[in-house]
C-alpha positions in Angstrom: 0.0 0.0 0.0 1.4 3.4 -1.0 2.0 5.8 1.9 0.4 9.2 1.7 2.8 12.0 2.5 1.8 14.8 4.8 1.7 18.4 3.4 4.8 19.2 5.4 6.7 16.3 3.8 5.7 17.4 0.3 6.7 20.9 1.1 10.1 19.8 2.4 10.6 17.6 -0.6 10.2 20.7 -2.8 12.5 22.8 -0.7 15.2 20.0 -0.8 14.9 19.6 -4.6 15.1 23.3 -5.2 18.2 23.7 -2.9 20.0 20.8 -4.6 19.2 22.1 -8.1 20.5 25.5 -7.2 23.7 24.2 -5.7 24.3 21.8 -8.6 24.1 24.8 -11.0 27.0 26.5 -9.1 29.4 23.7 -9.8 31.4 23.3 -13.0 30.3 19.7 -13.5 26.6 20.2 -12.9 26.5 16.5 -11.9 22.8 15.5 -11.3 23.8 12.6 -9.0 22.7 14.3 -5.7 19.4 15.2 -7.2 18.8 11.8 -8.6 19.6 10.2 -5.3 17.4 12.6 -3.4 14.4 12.0 -5.7 14.9 8.2 -5.3 15.0 8.5 -1.5 11.8 10.7 -1.5 9.9 8.0 -3.5 11.3 4.9 -1.9 8.3 3.2 -0.1 10.5 1.2 2.3 12.4 4.3 3.4 9.0 6.1 4.0 7.8 3.2 6.1 10.9 3.1 8.2 10.8 6.8 8.8 7.1 6.6 9.8 7.5 3.7 12.2 10.6 5.3 13.7 8.5 8.3 14.4 5.8 6.2 16.0 8.4 4.5 18.3 10.0 7.9 19.2 6.8 9.7 20.1 4.2 7.1 21.2 6.5 4.6 22.9 9.4 6.7 24.1 7.9 10.2 24.5 10.6 11.9 22.4 10.3 14.6 19.7 9.7 14.0 16.0 12.3 11.5 14.6 10.4 10.7 11.4 10.1 11.8 7.8 9.7 15.6 8.5 12.7 15.6 10.8 14.9 13.7 8.5 14.0 16.0 5.6 14.6 19.0 7.7 18.1 17.7 8.6 18.7 17.1 4.9 17.7 20.6 4.0 19.8 22.1 6.8 22.8 20.2 5.6 22.4 21.2 2.0 22.1 24.9 2.9 25.3 24.7 5.0 27.1 22.9 2.2 26.1 25.6 -0.2 27.3 28.4 2.1 30.7 26.6 2.5 31.0 26.0 -1.2 30.4 29.7 -2.0 33.0 30.6 0.7 35.6 28.4 -1.1 35.7 25.7 1.6 36.3 22.3 0.2 34.7 19.1 1.5 37.0 16.3 2.5 36.4 14.2 -0.6 37.5 17.1 -2.8 40.5 18.1 -0.6 41.7 14.4 -0.5 41.2 13.9 -4.2 38.9 11.0 -3.4 35.7 12.4 -5.0 33.8 15.4 -6.2 31.6 18.0 -4.5 28.6 16.1 -5.9 29.8 12.9 -4.3 30.1 14.7 -0.9 26.6 16.1 -1.3 25.2 12.7 -2.2 26.7 11.1 0.9 25.3 13.9 3.0 21.8 13.4 1.5 22.0 9.7 2.2 23.0 10.1 5.8 20.6 12.9 6.5 17.6 11.0 5.1 18.4 7.9 7.1 20.3 8.9 10.2 17.4 8.1 12.6 16.4 4.7 11.1 17.5 3.0 14.2 14.7 4.7 16.2 12.6 1.9 14.9 14.4 -0.3 17.3 15.1 2.0 20.2 16.9 5.1 21.4 20.1 3.5 22.8 22.7 3.1 20.1 20.1 4.0 17.4 22.9 5.5 15.3 24.5 2.0 15.0 21.2 0.4 14.1 20.6 3.1 11.6 23.7 2.1 9.7 22.6 -1.5 9.4 19.1 -0.5 8.2 20.4 2.2 5.8 23.2 0.2 4.1 21.0 -2.0 1.8 19.2 1.1 0.6 22.4 3.0 -0.1 23.9 0.1 -2.0 20.7 -0.5 -4.0 20.4 3.1 -5.1 24.1 3.6 -5.9 24.2 0.3 -8.0 21.1 1.5 -9.9 22.2 5.1 -10.5 26.0 4.8 -10.9 26.5 1.2 -11.8 29.5 -0.7 -13.1 33.1 -1.3 -12.2 34.1 2.1 -13.4 32.1 3.7 -10.6 33.2 1.2 -7.9 35.6 3.6 -6.2 33.0 6.4 -6.3 30.3 4.1 -4.7 32.7 3.0 -2.0 33.6 6.6 -1.1 30.0 7.8 -1.0 28.8 4.8 1.0 31.6 5.1 3.5 31.1 8.8 4.0 27.3 8.3 4.4 27.9 5.7 7.1 30.3 8.0 9.0 27.6 10.7 8.9 25.0 8.3 10.3 27.2 6.9 13.0 28.5 10.3 14.0 25.2 12.3 14.2 24.8 12.0 18.0 28.2 13.5 18.7 29.2 10.5 20.9 31.6 8.9 18.4 34.6 10.7 16.9 34.2 11.7 13.3 36.7 13.3 11.0 35.1 14.5 7.8 33.5 17.9 7.2 30.6 16.1 5.5 29.8 14.1 8.6 30.3 17.1 10.8 27.7 19.1 8.9 25.1 16.3 9.4 25.8 16.5 13.2 25.1 20.2 13.2 22.1 20.0 10.8 20.5 17.5 13.1 21.0 19.7 16.1 19.4 22.7 14.3 16.1 20.9 14.0 14.7 22.2 17.3 11.8 24.4 16.6 8.5 24.1 18.4 6.8 22.3 15.5 9.1 19.3 16.3 7.6 19.0 19.8 4.0 19.6 18.8 2.7 16.0 18.9 4.5 15.0 22.1 3.2 18.2 23.8 -0.4 17.3 22.8 -0.2 13.8 24.1 -1.5 13.2 27.6 1.5 11.2 28.9 2.8 10.8 32.4 6.1 12.6 33.1 9.1 10.6 31.9 12.8 10.9 31.2 13.4 13.1 28.2 10.5 15.5 28.8 12.9 18.5 29.0 13.7 18.0 25.3 10.1 18.5 24.2 9.5 21.5 26.6 12.7 23.1 25.5 12.1 22.5 21.8 8.6 23.9 22.2 10.1 27.3 23.2 12.3 27.6 20.0 10.5 29.9 17.6 12.9 30.1 14.7 16.3 28.7 13.6 18.0 30.6 10.8 21.0 29.3 8.9 22.7 32.0 6.8 26.1 33.3 5.7 28.0 34.5 8.7 29.9 37.7 9.3 33.2 36.5 10.8 32.8 32.8 9.9 31.1 31.3 6.8 28.0 29.9 8.6 25.7 31.8 11.0 23.1 29.9 13.1 20.7 32.2 14.8 18.0 31.0 17.2 15.0 32.9 18.5 13.2 31.6 21.6 10.0 32.5 23.5 11.3 31.4 26.9 14.6 30.7 28.7 13.9 26.9 28.7 15.1 27.0 25.1 18.7 27.5 26.3 18.7 23.8 27.4 18.2 22.7 23.8 20.9 25.0 22.6 23.5 24.3 25.3 22.9 20.6 26.0 22.1 19.5 22.4 23.2 21.9 19.6 26.3 23.4 21.2 27.5 19.9 22.2 27.1 18.7 18.6 28.9 21.7 17.2 31.8 21.2 19.6 32.1 17.6 18.4 32.0 18.6 14.8 34.9 19.0 12.4 32.8 21.9 11.0 33.0 23.9 14.2 35.6 26.3 12.9 33.1 27.5 10.3 30.2 28.2 12.6 28.8 31.3 14.4 26.1 30.6 16.9 23.8 33.2 18.4 20.6 32.7 20.5 18.2 34.8 22.5 14.7 35.2 23.9 12.4 37.5 21.9 12.9 41.2 22.6 16.2 40.5 24.4 19.8 40.7 23.5 21.2 37.8 21.6 23.9 35.7 23.3 26.8 34.7 21.1 28.2 31.3 21.8 30.7 31.0 18.9 
């Protein structure tokens, strides 16, 4: 049975497609691989089912925020926006700098990892990043074999697959990662903290449990903006309705940025509405 996407998912699909197309046009090769992979992921029924069930486990069973299709699309979009900002600033991704692949390959790996980093939530919260790798790997291999087949593309497939797996394993900030690509996924994940992500958990009449602070903190985040920075390439600016939002920033996002190889490129500012912004980085 075909899964019906929510209006938010469809909107995010359009935003992701548009951002990828715009970024591809900036590159000399204009390689469509990232777009082809993104469109394949958006239409893969197994991927959609995994995302939906992961969200059910996260919200209904564990009482956490959204970890489903909208969250994973938001992370994808955040990561692509940051990649574009760095590209325009002349910062090379690791695959480029190491002569192991192209910018399109890096973007493809980031798209894979972003779309599937929370697959493991279908099993449980603890070590879900490791479970995510096992569940994502067959889909990564299937799509790479289909879209860039043949022995001539073997090295390319290996590099993209490996980088995507690093991004998935490293997205919690609890395991050391080394590539800029994986580091952007870590930060992109932390940036999905607006109150919409906590809407469903907040509406459920659940007894208090461990992790509630995350949904209350996220519910106070009004807006997260990712733009070009002033002193560093990327500026992340967060607007809150209440001080409880600082928990989400200091205990989640800032911890992820500090664990990321992309930290050197990030400015981070946050504040409550009508108050002075606090600059962390």
